[in-house]
PDB file with SEQRES, HELIX, SHEET and CRYST1 records, atoms N, CA, C and O in Angstrom:
SEQRES   1 A   70  UNK UNK UNK UNK UNK UNK UNK UNK UNK UNK UNK UNK UNK          
SEQRES   2 A   70  UNK UNK UNK UNK UNK UNK UNK UNK UNK UNK UNK UNK UNK          
SEQRES   3 A   70  UNK UNK UNK UNK UNK UNK UNK UNK UNK UNK UNK UNK UNK          
SEQRES   4 A   70  UNK UNK UNK UNK UNK UNK UNK UNK UNK UNK UNK UNK UNK          
SEQRES   5 A   70  UNK UNK UNK UNK UNK UNK UNK UNK UNK UNK UNK UNK UNK          
SEQRES   6 A   70  UNK UNK UNK UNK UNK                                          
HELIX    1 AA1 UNK A    2  UNK A   27  1                                  26    
HELIX    2 AA2 UNK A   30  UNK A   65  1                                  36    
CRYST1    1.000    1.000    1.000  90.00  90.00  90.00 P 1           1          
ATOM      1  N   UNK A   1     -13.247 192.448  64.813  1.00  0.00           N  
ATOM      2  CA  UNK A   1     -13.131 193.307  63.667  1.00  0.00           C  
ATOM      3  C   UNK A   1     -13.327 192.353  62.404  1.00  0.00           C  
ATOM      4  O   UNK A   1     -14.083 192.690  61.493  1.00  0.00           O  
ATOM      5  N   UNK A   2     -12.698 191.280  62.383  1.00  0.00           N  
ATOM      6  CA  UNK A   2     -12.846 190.390  61.238  1.00  0.00           C  
ATOM      7  C   UNK A   2     -14.273 189.875  61.016  1.00  0.00           C  
ATOM      8  O   UNK A   2     -14.689 189.675  59.875  1.00  0.00           O  
ATOM      9  N   UNK A   3     -15.010 189.664  62.089  1.00  0.00           N  
ATOM     10  CA  UNK A   3     -16.363 189.207  62.040  1.00  0.00           C  
ATOM     11  C   UNK A   3     -17.142 190.310  61.484  1.00  0.00           C  
ATOM     12  O   UNK A   3     -17.989 190.036  60.633  1.00  0.00           O  
ATOM     13  N   UNK A   4     -16.964 191.554  61.860  1.00  0.00           N  
ATOM     14  CA  UNK A   4     -17.710 192.657  61.316  1.00  0.00           C  
ATOM     15  C   UNK A   4     -17.472 192.798  59.793  1.00  0.00           C  
ATOM     16  O   UNK A   4     -18.418 193.025  59.037  1.00  0.00           O  
ATOM     17  N   UNK A   5     -16.189 192.661  59.344  1.00  0.00           N  
ATOM     18  CA  UNK A   5     -15.854 192.702  57.947  1.00  0.00           C  
ATOM     19  C   UNK A   5     -16.539 191.485  57.248  1.00  0.00           C  
ATOM     20  O   UNK A   5     -17.080 191.673  56.157  1.00  0.00           O  
ATOM     21  N   UNK A   6     -16.543 190.385  57.759  1.00  0.00           N  
ATOM     22  CA  UNK A   6     -17.230 189.241  57.253  1.00  0.00           C  
ATOM     23  C   UNK A   6     -18.710 189.459  57.023  1.00  0.00           C  
ATOM     24  O   UNK A   6     -19.271 189.076  55.997  1.00  0.00           O  
ATOM     25  N   UNK A   7     -19.321 190.085  58.007  1.00  0.00           N  
ATOM     26  CA  UNK A   7     -20.741 190.400  57.974  1.00  0.00           C  
ATOM     27  C   UNK A   7     -21.031 191.368  56.894  1.00  0.00           C  
ATOM     28  O   UNK A   7     -22.072 191.261  56.246  1.00  0.00           O  
ATOM     29  N   UNK A   8     -20.211 192.264  56.672  1.00  0.00           N  
ATOM     30  CA  UNK A   8     -20.366 193.304  55.625  1.00  0.00           C  
ATOM     31  C   UNK A   8     -20.245 192.655  54.262  1.00  0.00           C  
ATOM     32  O   UNK A   8     -21.017 192.963  53.355  1.00  0.00           O  
ATOM     33  N   UNK A   9     -19.292 191.769  54.113  1.00  0.00           N  
ATOM     34  CA  UNK A   9     -19.160 190.939  52.898  1.00  0.00           C  
ATOM     35  C   UNK A   9     -20.388 190.083  52.617  1.00  0.00           C  
ATOM     36  O   UNK A   9     -20.829 189.954  51.475  1.00  0.00           O  
ATOM     37  N   UNK A  10     -20.929 189.503  53.681  1.00  0.00           N  
ATOM     38  CA  UNK A  10     -22.085 188.721  53.532  1.00  0.00           C  
ATOM     39  C   UNK A  10     -23.322 189.411  53.066  1.00  0.00           C  
ATOM     40  O   UNK A  10     -24.085 188.893  52.251  1.00  0.00           O  
ATOM     41  N   UNK A  11     -23.520 190.661  53.627  1.00  0.00           N  
ATOM     42  CA  UNK A  11     -24.561 191.568  53.165  1.00  0.00           C  
ATOM     43  C   UNK A  11     -24.351 191.930  51.706  1.00  0.00           C  
ATOM     44  O   UNK A  11     -25.338 192.060  50.981  1.00  0.00           O  
ATOM     45  N   UNK A  12     -23.149 192.098  51.242  1.00  0.00           N  
ATOM     46  CA  UNK A  12     -22.787 192.451  49.844  1.00  0.00           C  
ATOM     47  C   UNK A  12     -23.341 191.305  48.888  1.00  0.00           C  
ATOM     48  O   UNK A  12     -23.898 191.503  47.809  1.00  0.00           O  
ATOM     49  N   UNK A  13     -23.095 190.106  49.460  1.00  0.00           N  
ATOM     50  CA  UNK A  13     -23.458 188.879  48.660  1.00  0.00           C  
ATOM     51  C   UNK A  13     -24.963 188.957  48.434  1.00  0.00           C  
ATOM     52  O   UNK A  13     -25.408 188.625  47.335  1.00  0.00           O  
ATOM     53  N   UNK A  14     -25.815 189.394  49.452  1.00  0.00           N  
ATOM     54  CA  UNK A  14     -27.262 189.436  49.379  1.00  0.00           C  
ATOM     55  C   UNK A  14     -27.615 190.473  48.242  1.00  0.00           C  
ATOM     56  O   UNK A  14     -28.544 190.254  47.464  1.00  0.00           O  
ATOM     57  N   UNK A  15     -26.860 191.579  48.177  1.00  0.00           N  
ATOM     58  CA  UNK A  15     -27.214 192.581  47.125  1.00  0.00           C  
ATOM     59  C   UNK A  15     -26.913 192.014  45.860  1.00  0.00           C  
ATOM     60  O   UNK A  15     -27.731 192.074  44.941  1.00  0.00           O  
ATOM     61  N   UNK A  16     -25.730 191.430  45.730  1.00  0.00           N  
ATOM     62  CA  UNK A  16     -25.368 190.866  44.379  1.00  0.00           C  
ATOM     63  C   UNK A  16     -26.310 189.690  43.883  1.00  0.00           C  
ATOM     64  O   UNK A  16     -26.498 189.475  42.685  1.00  0.00           O  
ATOM     65  N   UNK A  17     -26.878 188.958  44.887  1.00  0.00           N  
ATOM     66  CA  UNK A  17     -27.784 187.869  44.667  1.00  0.00           C  
ATOM     67  C   UNK A  17     -28.905 188.375  43.896  1.00  0.00           C  
ATOM     68  O   UNK A  17     -29.292 187.843  42.855  1.00  0.00           O  
ATOM     69  N   UNK A  18     -29.485 189.535  44.481  1.00  0.00           N  
ATOM     70  CA  UNK A  18     -30.650 190.211  43.871  1.00  0.00           C  
ATOM     71  C   UNK A  18     -30.382 190.712  42.504  1.00  0.00           C  
ATOM     72  O   UNK A  18     -31.261 190.646  41.644  1.00  0.00           O  
ATOM     73  N   UNK A  19     -29.234 191.201  42.264  1.00  0.00           N  
ATOM     74  CA  UNK A  19     -28.835 191.691  40.941  1.00  0.00           C  
ATOM     75  C   UNK A  19     -28.671 190.669  39.963  1.00  0.00           C  
ATOM     76  O   UNK A  19     -29.007 190.889  38.799  1.00  0.00           O  
ATOM     77  N   UNK A  20     -28.139 189.459  40.348  1.00  0.00           N  
ATOM     78  CA  UNK A  20     -28.018 188.311  39.451  1.00  0.00           C  
ATOM     79  C   UNK A  20     -29.349 187.813  39.077  1.00  0.00           C  
ATOM     80  O   UNK A  20     -29.551 187.489  37.907  1.00  0.00           O  
ATOM     81  N   UNK A  21     -30.343 187.714  40.028  1.00  0.00           N  
ATOM     82  CA  UNK A  21     -31.663 187.189  39.634  1.00  0.00           C  
ATOM     83  C   UNK A  21     -32.309 188.168  38.625  1.00  0.00           C  
ATOM     84  O   UNK A  21     -32.890 187.729  37.632  1.00  0.00           O  
ATOM     85  N   UNK A  22     -32.215 189.439  38.864  1.00  0.00           N  
ATOM     86  CA  UNK A  22     -32.788 190.472  37.910  1.00  0.00           C  
ATOM     87  C   UNK A  22     -32.137 190.317  36.510  1.00  0.00           C  
ATOM     88  O   UNK A  22     -32.814 190.360  35.483  1.00  0.00           O  
ATOM     89  N   UNK A  23     -30.860 190.143  36.512  1.00  0.00           N  
ATOM     90  CA  UNK A  23     -30.166 190.051  35.221  1.00  0.00           C  
ATOM     91  C   UNK A  23     -30.456 188.731  34.497  1.00  0.00           C  
ATOM     92  O   UNK A  23     -30.527 188.723  33.268  1.00  0.00           O  
ATOM     93  N   UNK A  24     -30.621 187.648  35.198  1.00  0.00           N  
ATOM     94  CA  UNK A  24     -31.004 186.382  34.555  1.00  0.00           C  
ATOM     95  C   UNK A  24     -32.330 186.484  33.844  1.00  0.00           C  
ATOM     96  O   UNK A  24     -32.503 186.031  32.712  1.00  0.00           O  
ATOM     97  N   UNK A  25     -33.299 187.122  34.582  1.00  0.00           N  
ATOM     98  CA  UNK A  25     -34.678 187.258  33.994  1.00  0.00           C  
ATOM     99  C   UNK A  25     -34.643 188.298  32.781  1.00  0.00           C  
ATOM    100  O   UNK A  25     -35.448 188.205  31.855  1.00  0.00           O  
ATOM    101  N   UNK A  26     -33.766 189.189  32.832  1.00  0.00           N  
ATOM    102  CA  UNK A  26     -33.699 190.206  31.819  1.00  0.00           C  
ATOM    103  C   UNK A  26     -33.026 189.707  30.556  1.00  0.00           C  
ATOM    104  O   UNK A  26     -33.460 190.093  29.471  1.00  0.00           O  
ATOM    105  N   UNK A  27     -31.960 188.848  30.621  1.00  0.00           N  
ATOM    106  CA  UNK A  27     -31.105 188.454  29.474  1.00  0.00           C  
ATOM    107  C   UNK A  27     -31.391 187.054  29.014  1.00  0.00           C  
ATOM    108  O   UNK A  27     -30.936 186.742  27.913  1.00  0.00           O  
ATOM    109  N   UNK A  28     -32.059 186.185  29.676  1.00  0.00           N  
ATOM    110  CA  UNK A  28     -32.251 184.831  29.271  1.00  0.00           C  
ATOM    111  C   UNK A  28     -33.792 184.438  29.216  1.00  0.00           C  
ATOM    112  O   UNK A  28     -34.645 185.028  29.879  1.00  0.00           O  
ATOM    113  N   UNK A  29     -34.046 183.429  28.395  1.00  0.00           N  
ATOM    114  CA  UNK A  29     -35.378 182.908  28.378  1.00  0.00           C  
ATOM    115  C   UNK A  29     -35.784 182.397  29.776  1.00  0.00           C  
ATOM    116  O   UNK A  29     -34.957 182.132  30.648  1.00  0.00           O  
ATOM    117  N   UNK A  30     -37.111 182.278  29.924  1.00  0.00           N  
ATOM    118  CA  UNK A  30     -37.576 181.850  31.295  1.00  0.00           C  
ATOM    119  C   UNK A  30     -37.015 180.491  31.642  1.00  0.00           C  
ATOM    120  O   UNK A  30     -36.578 180.248  32.767  1.00  0.00           O  
ATOM    121  N   UNK A  31     -37.032 179.582  30.632  1.00  0.00           N  
ATOM    122  CA  UNK A  31     -36.460 178.276  30.910  1.00  0.00           C  
ATOM    123  C   UNK A  31     -34.960 178.231  31.304  1.00  0.00           C  
ATOM    124  O   UNK A  31     -34.540 177.533  32.227  1.00  0.00           O  
ATOM    125  N   UNK A  32     -34.249 178.967  30.590  1.00  0.00           N  
ATOM    126  CA  UNK A  32     -32.772 179.011  30.855  1.00  0.00           C  
ATOM    127  C   UNK A  32     -32.536 179.720  32.137  1.00  0.00           C  
ATOM    128  O   UNK A  32     -31.697 179.270  32.918  1.00  0.00           O  
ATOM    129  N   UNK A  33     -33.218 180.807  32.420  1.00  0.00           N  
ATOM    130  CA  UNK A  33     -33.069 181.505  33.695  1.00  0.00           C  
ATOM    131  C   UNK A  33     -33.459 180.627  34.868  1.00  0.00           C  
ATOM    132  O   UNK A  33     -32.817 180.664  35.917  1.00  0.00           O  
ATOM    133  N   UNK A  34     -34.560 179.798  34.685  1.00  0.00           N  
ATOM    134  CA  UNK A  34     -34.980 178.935  35.786  1.00  0.00           C  
ATOM    135  C   UNK A  34     -33.799 177.848  36.023  1.00  0.00           C  
ATOM    136  O   UNK A  34     -33.470 177.526  37.165  1.00  0.00           O  
ATOM    137  N   UNK A  35     -33.241 177.355  34.977  1.00  0.00           N  
ATOM    138  CA  UNK A  35     -32.148 176.420  35.131  1.00  0.00           C  
ATOM    139  C   UNK A  35     -30.932 177.015  35.893  1.00  0.00           C  
ATOM    140  O   UNK A  35     -30.340 176.316  36.715  1.00  0.00           O  
ATOM    141  N   UNK A  36     -30.555 178.266  35.642  1.00  0.00           N  
ATOM    142  CA  UNK A  36     -29.468 178.910  36.354  1.00  0.00           C  
ATOM    143  C   UNK A  36     -29.906 179.186  37.793  1.00  0.00           C  
ATOM    144  O   UNK A  36     -29.120 179.011  38.724  1.00  0.00           O  
ATOM    145  N   UNK A  37     -31.152 179.614  37.979  1.00  0.00           N  
ATOM    146  CA  UNK A  37     -31.645 179.901  39.315  1.00  0.00           C  
ATOM    147  C   UNK A  37     -31.680 178.611  40.162  1.00  0.00           C  
ATOM    148  O   UNK A  37     -31.464 178.677  41.372  1.00  0.00           O  
ATOM    149  N   UNK A  38     -31.932 177.514  39.590  1.00  0.00           N  
ATOM    150  CA  UNK A  38     -31.884 176.215  40.309  1.00  0.00           C  
ATOM    151  C   UNK A  38     -30.538 175.900  40.840  1.00  0.00           C  
ATOM    152  O   UNK A  38     -30.381 175.499  41.993  1.00  0.00           O  
ATOM    153  N   UNK A  39     -29.498 176.094  39.945  1.00  0.00           N  
ATOM    154  CA  UNK A  39     -28.181 175.878  40.417  1.00  0.00           C  
ATOM    155  C   UNK A  39     -27.758 176.950  41.462  1.00  0.00           C  
ATOM    156  O   UNK A  39     -27.104 176.630  42.455  1.00  0.00           O  
ATOM    157  N   UNK A  40     -28.130 178.173  41.225  1.00  0.00           N  
ATOM    158  CA  UNK A  40     -27.808 179.245  42.178  1.00  0.00           C  
ATOM    159  C   UNK A  40     -28.496 179.047  43.527  1.00  0.00           C  
ATOM    160  O   UNK A  40     -27.936 179.375  44.573  1.00  0.00           O  
ATOM    161  N   UNK A  41     -29.728 178.501  43.493  1.00  0.00           N  
ATOM    162  CA  UNK A  41     -30.447 178.129  44.807  1.00  0.00           C  
ATOM    163  C   UNK A  41     -29.715 177.053  45.532  1.00  0.00           C  
ATOM    164  O   UNK A  41     -29.581 177.139  46.753  1.00  0.00           O  
ATOM    165  N   UNK A  42     -29.227 176.034  44.853  1.00  0.00           N  
ATOM    166  CA  UNK A  42     -28.465 175.001  45.564  1.00  0.00           C  
ATOM    167  C   UNK A  42     -27.169 175.616  46.203  1.00  0.00           C  
ATOM    168  O   UNK A  42     -26.851 175.265  47.339  1.00  0.00           O  
ATOM    169  N   UNK A  43     -26.469 176.455  45.559  1.00  0.00           N  
ATOM    170  CA  UNK A  43     -25.297 177.081  46.153  1.00  0.00           C  
ATOM    171  C   UNK A  43     -25.623 177.928  47.271  1.00  0.00           C  
ATOM    172  O   UNK A  43     -24.874 177.997  48.246  1.00  0.00           O  
ATOM    173  N   UNK A  44     -26.757 178.612  47.182  1.00  0.00           N  
ATOM    174  CA  UNK A  44     -27.170 179.544  48.249  1.00  0.00           C  
ATOM    175  C   UNK A  44     -27.554 178.691  49.506  1.00  0.00           C  
ATOM    176  O   UNK A  44     -27.257 179.094  50.630  1.00  0.00           O  
ATOM    177  N   UNK A  45     -28.183 177.567  49.317  1.00  0.00           N  
ATOM    178  CA  UNK A  45     -28.496 176.694  50.447  1.00  0.00           C  
ATOM    179  C   UNK A  45     -27.147 176.282  51.144  1.00  0.00           C  
ATOM    180  O   UNK A  45     -27.044 176.336  52.369  1.00  0.00           O  
ATOM    181  N   UNK A  46     -26.187 175.896  50.388  1.00  0.00           N  
ATOM    182  CA  UNK A  46     -24.948 175.550  50.911  1.00  0.00           C  
ATOM    183  C   UNK A  46     -24.251 176.721  51.744  1.00  0.00           C  
ATOM    184  O   UNK A  46     -23.630 176.538  52.791  1.00  0.00           O  
ATOM    185  N   UNK A  47     -24.439 177.897  51.144  1.00  0.00           N  
ATOM    186  CA  UNK A  47     -23.806 179.084  51.821  1.00  0.00           C  
ATOM    187  C   UNK A  47     -24.612 179.293  53.129  1.00  0.00           C  
ATOM    188  O   UNK A  47     -23.972 179.590  54.138  1.00  0.00           O  
ATOM    189  N   UNK A  48     -25.874 179.174  53.198  1.00  0.00           N  
ATOM    190  CA  UNK A  48     -26.745 179.288  54.415  1.00  0.00           C  
ATOM    191  C   UNK A  48     -26.266 178.372  55.437  1.00  0.00           C  
ATOM    192  O   UNK A  48     -26.119 178.764  56.595  1.00  0.00           O  
ATOM    193  N   UNK A  49     -25.999 177.110  55.067  1.00  0.00           N  
ATOM    194  CA  UNK A  49     -25.505 176.115  56.058  1.00  0.00           C  
ATOM    195  C   UNK A  49     -24.189 176.504  56.654  1.00  0.00           C  
ATOM    196  O   UNK A  49     -23.940 176.373  57.853  1.00  0.00           O  
ATOM    197  N   UNK A  50     -23.369 176.983  55.780  1.00  0.00           N  
ATOM    198  CA  UNK A  50     -22.012 177.443  56.296  1.00  0.00           C  
ATOM    199  C   UNK A  50     -22.183 178.673  57.182  1.00  0.00           C  
ATOM    200  O   UNK A  50     -21.475 178.801  58.181  1.00  0.00           O  
ATOM    201  N   UNK A  51     -23.073 179.555  56.858  1.00  0.00           N  
ATOM    202  CA  UNK A  51     -23.327 180.684  57.739  1.00  0.00           C  
ATOM    203  C   UNK A  51     -23.779 180.197  59.059  1.00  0.00           C  
ATOM    204  O   UNK A  51     -23.261 180.673  60.069  1.00  0.00           O  
ATOM    205  N   UNK A  52     -24.718 179.270  59.149  1.00  0.00           N  
ATOM    206  CA  UNK A  52     -25.135 178.700  60.445  1.00  0.00           C  
ATOM    207  C   UNK A  52     -24.009 178.083  61.209  1.00  0.00           C  
ATOM    208  O   UNK A  52     -23.951 178.223  62.431  1.00  0.00           O  
ATOM    209  N   UNK A  53     -23.153 177.438  60.574  1.00  0.00           N  
ATOM    210  CA  UNK A  53     -21.938 176.815  61.204  1.00  0.00           C  
ATOM    211  C   UNK A  53     -21.061 177.990  61.801  1.00  0.00           C  
ATOM    212  O   UNK A  53     -20.614 177.934  62.947  1.00  0.00           O  
ATOM    213  N   UNK A  54     -20.858 179.001  60.994  1.00  0.00           N  
ATOM    214  CA  UNK A  54     -20.011 180.194  61.455  1.00  0.00           C  
ATOM    215  C   UNK A  54     -20.671 180.839  62.754  1.00  0.00           C  
ATOM    216  O   UNK A  54     -20.001 181.133  63.744  1.00  0.00           O  
ATOM    217  N   UNK A  55     -21.925 181.016  62.666  1.00  0.00           N  
ATOM    218  CA  UNK A  55     -22.641 181.538  63.889  1.00  0.00           C  
ATOM    219  C   UNK A  55     -22.460 180.648  65.097  1.00  0.00           C  
ATOM    220  O   UNK A  55     -22.199 181.121  66.203  1.00  0.00           O  
ATOM    221  N   UNK A  56     -22.605 179.310  64.868  1.00  0.00           N  
ATOM    222  CA  UNK A  56     -22.408 178.377  65.992  1.00  0.00           C  
ATOM    223  C   UNK A  56     -21.028 178.468  66.544  1.00  0.00           C  
ATOM    224  O   UNK A  56     -20.814 178.513  67.756  1.00  0.00           O  
ATOM    225  N   UNK A  57     -20.059 178.496  65.600  1.00  0.00           N  
ATOM    226  CA  UNK A  57     -18.584 178.485  66.113  1.00  0.00           C  
ATOM    227  C   UNK A  57     -18.315 179.918  66.823  1.00  0.00           C  
ATOM    228  O   UNK A  57     -17.568 180.002  67.797  1.00  0.00           O  
ATOM    229  N   UNK A  58     -18.894 180.895  66.336  1.00  0.00           N  
ATOM    230  CA  UNK A  58     -18.725 182.256  66.889  1.00  0.00           C  
ATOM    231  C   UNK A  58     -19.317 182.237  68.328  1.00  0.00           C  
ATOM    232  O   UNK A  58     -18.689 182.769  69.243  1.00  0.00           O  
ATOM    233  N   UNK A  59     -20.443 181.670  68.529  1.00  0.00           N  
ATOM    234  CA  UNK A  59     -21.141 181.579  69.849  1.00  0.00           C  
ATOM    235  C   UNK A  59     -20.236 180.672  70.796  1.00  0.00           C  
ATOM    236  O   UNK A  59     -20.097 180.974  71.982  1.00  0.00           O  
ATOM    237  N   UNK A  60     -19.671 179.637  70.282  1.00  0.00           N  
ATOM    238  CA  UNK A  60     -18.863 178.699  71.084  1.00  0.00           C  
ATOM    239  C   UNK A  60     -17.614 179.550  71.486  1.00  0.00           C  
ATOM    240  O   UNK A  60     -17.220 179.498  72.651  1.00  0.00           O  
ATOM    241  N   UNK A  61     -17.052 180.242  70.669  1.00  0.00           N  
ATOM    242  CA  UNK A  61     -15.870 181.017  70.905  1.00  0.00           C  
ATOM    243  C   UNK A  61     -16.117 182.046  72.011  1.00  0.00           C  
ATOM    244  O   UNK A  61     -15.336 182.170  72.954  1.00  0.00           O  
ATOM    245  N   UNK A  62     -17.189 182.755  71.873  1.00  0.00           N  
ATOM    246  CA  UNK A  62     -17.567 183.788  72.790  1.00  0.00           C  
ATOM    247  C   UNK A  62     -17.840 183.181  74.144  1.00  0.00           C  
ATOM    248  O   UNK A  62     -17.452 183.749  75.165  1.00  0.00           O  
ATOM    249  N   UNK A  63     -18.506 182.029  74.176  1.00  0.00           N  
ATOM    250  CA  UNK A  63     -18.747 181.341  75.471  1.00  0.00           C  
ATOM    251  C   UNK A  63     -17.452 180.920  76.181  1.00  0.00           C  
ATOM    252  O   UNK A  63     -17.320 181.080  77.395  1.00  0.00           O  
ATOM    253  N   UNK A  64     -16.477 180.368  75.390  1.00  0.00           N  
ATOM    254  CA  UNK A  64     -15.272 179.892  75.979  1.00  0.00           C  
ATOM    255  C   UNK A  64     -14.352 180.966  76.339  1.00  0.00           C  
ATOM    256  O   UNK A  64     -13.787 180.926  77.432  1.00  0.00           O  
ATOM    257  N   UNK A  65     -14.140 181.973  75.477  1.00  0.00           N  
ATOM    258  CA  UNK A  65     -12.987 182.942  75.580  1.00  0.00           C  
ATOM    259  C   UNK A  65     -13.370 184.332  75.922  1.00  0.00           C  
ATOM    260  O   UNK A  65     -12.521 185.100  76.373  1.00  0.00           O  
ATOM    261  N   UNK A  66     -14.688 184.728  75.723  1.00  0.00           N  
ATOM    262  CA  UNK A  66     -15.003 186.080  75.984  1.00  0.00           C  
ATOM    263  C   UNK A  66     -15.969 186.268  77.115  1.00  0.00           C  
ATOM    264  O   UNK A  66     -16.719 187.243  77.176  1.00  0.00           O  
ATOM    265  N   UNK A  67     -15.930 185.242  78.073  1.00  0.00           N  
ATOM    266  CA  UNK A  67     -16.895 185.385  79.288  1.00  0.00           C  
ATOM    267  C   UNK A  67     -16.395 186.581  80.035  1.00  0.00           C  
ATOM    268  O   UNK A  67     -15.211 186.859  80.221  1.00  0.00           O  
ATOM    269  N   UNK A  68     -17.460 187.269  80.448  1.00  0.00           N  
ATOM    270  CA  UNK A  68     -17.187 188.464  81.253  1.00  0.00           C  
ATOM    271  C   UNK A  68     -17.099 188.004  82.763  1.00  0.00           C  
ATOM    272  O   UNK A  68     -17.899 187.241  83.304  1.00  0.00           O  
ATOM    273  N   UNK A  69     -16.064 188.553  83.321  1.00  0.00           N  
ATOM    274  CA  UNK A  69     -15.831 188.190  84.754  1.00  0.00           C  
ATOM    275  C   UNK A  69     -16.601 189.095  85.632  1.00  0.00           C  
ATOM    276  O   UNK A  69     -16.577 190.315  85.469  1.00  0.00           O  
ATOM    277  N   UNK A  70     -17.338 188.468  86.633  1.00  0.00           N  
ATOM    278  CA  UNK A  70     -18.187 189.356  87.543  1.00  0.00           C  
ATOM    279  C   UNK A  70     -17.388 190.168  88.476  1.00  0.00           C  
ATOM    280  O   UNK A  70     -17.946 190.928  89.266  1.00  0.00           O  
TER     281      UNK A  70                                                      
END                                                                             
């Protein structure tokens, strides 16, 4: 259940990401928006690496603890 909740939150982050990009282009000059987007991109890359680690840990947990008995 917690993993499902986390997945929902992660999808919400994607929606918010799109909204932020649109707002940056709407309210800032192209140069300033690009600077913010660069920082935002770095943070997104870190979040993607964290997501991959979460997937790996989840798969390891399932393999160890949720094996189906024949």
